[in-house]
N, C-alpha and C positions, 0 to 999 in steps of 0.2 A: 771638290767642294764648291758650293755656290755662294756668292756674296749674300750676307744676311744682315738684317737691321732690326731684328726682333728684340724682345726684352728678357729672354731667358738665359742668355749666355754672358752678358756683361751688364753690371749694375753701375749706376752713378750715385755717389753719396756725397753729402756735404762734408766739409772739413770743420775744424773748430772744436774737436773733442767728441767723445761718445755721446754726451748728453746735449749737444748743440742741435737745435731744431730750427734755427733762424738762418735764413740765407744771408742776412746782413752781417752775421758773425762768422760766415764761412770764409775765413781769412788765413787759412793754413793751420798747421798743427796736426793733430791726429784725426783719423777718420771718424765721422759721426755715424751713429746707428740709423740716421734718417736718410732714406733714399730720396733722391731728387725726382720729383714728379714732372712728367711732360704735361699732364693735365691734372687738375685737382678734383678728387671725388668728394662730393658733399652728400653725406649719408642722409637718406630719408627714413629708411628701415634697415638698420645694421644687423648683421649676424655676429654674435659674440665671438666666435672662434675664427673669424675670417678677417685678414688684414690685406688691403690693397696696397701694394708696394710701388707699382709703376703702371702708368697708362700712356700709351703712345698717342701722339697728336693726331694720327690718322683716324682715331675714334670719332673725333668731332664732338661738339658740345651737344648736350641734351641728356635725357633720362636713360639710364642703363640698369641692368639687373643681373644678379647671379642666383640661379635656382639650385638648391642643394637637396639631393636625395641620397641618403646613406653617405657614402664616401665620394659621390660623384657631384661635380659642379658643372653647370651650363651657363655660359655667358651670352647675354643679348646686348649688343652695343646700341648707342643712339642711332635711330634711322637705319637699322640693319636687322638682319635675321639672326636667330640663335645659332650658335655653333654646336659642335659635338660635345658630348659629356666627357669630362676628364676626371680621372680618379685622383684624389688628393688625400693622402694619409696624414696622420697627426705629425706636426713638425715639418711637413714638406712644403716646398715652394714650387709652384707650377705656373705655366702660362695658359691662359684661357683666351680663346679667339671666337669671334662671331663667325658667321658663314663666310665672310671676307676675312682672310687670314691676316691682313694688314691691321684690322681692328682688334688689337690684342692688349691684354693686361697681364701683369704678373701679380700673383696673390700668394699668401702664406697662410697655412692652417696652424692655429695655436693648439698645442697639446693640452689635453685635460680640460677643454672647454666645450660647451655646447656647439654643435655644428649641424644646424638644421634650419630650414626655412628658405625664404627668398630675401636676399639683400637688394635693396633698391637705392640708387644714388644718382645725383646729377653730376655730369662732367662739365667742368668749366676750365677755360684757359687760365694758366697761372699768371697772376699779375705781380710785377716787381720780384721775379724769382731770381735764382742765383745766376742765371745767364743773362737775363734782361737787365737785372739790377734795379736800382731805384729810379724814381721820377727825376726828370731834369727840370730844376727850378729856373727862374728867370736869370739869376746871377750866372748860373752855369751855362745857360743858353747864350748869354752875351759874351762871356769870357772863354767858354769851352771848358770841358772837364775830362779828366782821365781817372777811372776807378778800376779796382781789381777785386777778383774773387778767386777762390781755389776749391776744387772738388777732387774726389777720388774716383777712379774707375776700378771696379773689382770684377775679376773673371769668375763666373760660376762654373765654367768648364774651360778647357784649353781653347784658345782662339788664335788665329793668325791674321796677318794683314789688317790689324786693328787701326782704324783711322777715324778722325772726327773733324767737323767743321761747323761753322755757325752761319746762318743766313738771316737777313733782316729786310724789312720793307721800309725802314726808316733811315735817318741820316747818320746814326751811330755806325762806327766801324769797329771791328773786333779782331784781336790778335790772341793766339793761343800759345802756350809754352808748357812743355812737359817737365816735371821734377820727380826724380827718383826718390822715394822716401828713405829716410836714414835708418839706422839699425834699430830704432824704436818705432819704425813704421810711421814716422811723422814728417811733415813738410816744414819748411821755415814758416814762421808766423810774421804777419805784418800788424802794426799797431792800429792802423785805420785803413779804410778802403782807398785812400788817396796816396798811400805809401807804396812805392813800387817794390816788389820782391826782387832780390838780387841774384845775379849769376844765371839768368835764364836766356834762352834763345827764342825770341818771339817770331811767330809766323802769322802772316795775314791770311788765315784759313777761313775764307768767306764763301768758298764754293768747293765742290767735290774735287776739282782739278788741283786745288791748292790745299787739300786736306793735310793735317798734321798726323804723323805716324806716332802711335802710342805703344809702349812696350819696348822690346829690344829693336835692333836695327831693321828687322823685317816685320815689326808689328806683332810679335808673339807675346801673349800674356797667358801664363799658365793658371790652372784652376786655383782659386783662392789667393792669387797674387793681386796686389794693388799697385796703382800708379797715380801720381798726382798730376793734375792738370790745372794750370792757371789761366784765367780769362781777363783780358784787358779791354775795357770799353772806352772808346774815345768819341766824345761828342764835339763837333766842330764849333769854333767861336762864331757867333752871329748865325748859328744854325736855325732851322725852322723846326719847332717842336710840334709833333702831331699828337692828337688825343690818345692814340694807342699805337705803339710800335711793336709789331709782331717779331719775336726773336725765336728762332728754332735751332736746337742743337742736334746735329746729325752724327750718328755712329754707324760705321760699316766694318764688317769683319768676315772672316771665314771660320766656320765652326764645323767640327767633325760630327 
């Protein structure tokens, strides 16, 4: 098996309960139904029966489209050529790619809804998302700050050697910690973003060589299994705030 970093085998979801759609409230507890977006699609012409669940950052910003004919969908990414047609039946989740396979998105077809036409949308980088977290105000810049978030990784098929890390071009540093959900498939909850979760082993996973392993000891996560992942962001005291700090979350695994 080859290392793979696409969006069809592992999904990333907010925590905070099934109805939570806010990254600010992704502070542990049960898994949300909201998938974490690498990029944000802003619909200009939606298709009623089509939901975009995930967009990889490799797509880049700009206008994209999905053309639907019968049960087939064709994706054209920003500044790229259209990919091959992919069949998507009612209730199914599939990955669509442009001619460059790295420019991929995960979509879901809703059953019993109209599924026809051309969906057009703008792709934009996510601001203040669950990994980058909120803005650093002047008080935090002077004193420094430490804040936390929690997400879930969910396997859509069996995967091995599952690992992840965070990169950034700013002054923030990031640590990651894995938490195995309890018998109710929930993580511990924290009362605010500044309260540290307890009993975790933090790792400074800021490049591939320092990636944290998720799943069992060799990074195996079986289909439909979930695992909790906590993120700790530290901004240094007297640091320099940039207008925009790009934060990227990386997943790598082996999929059969």
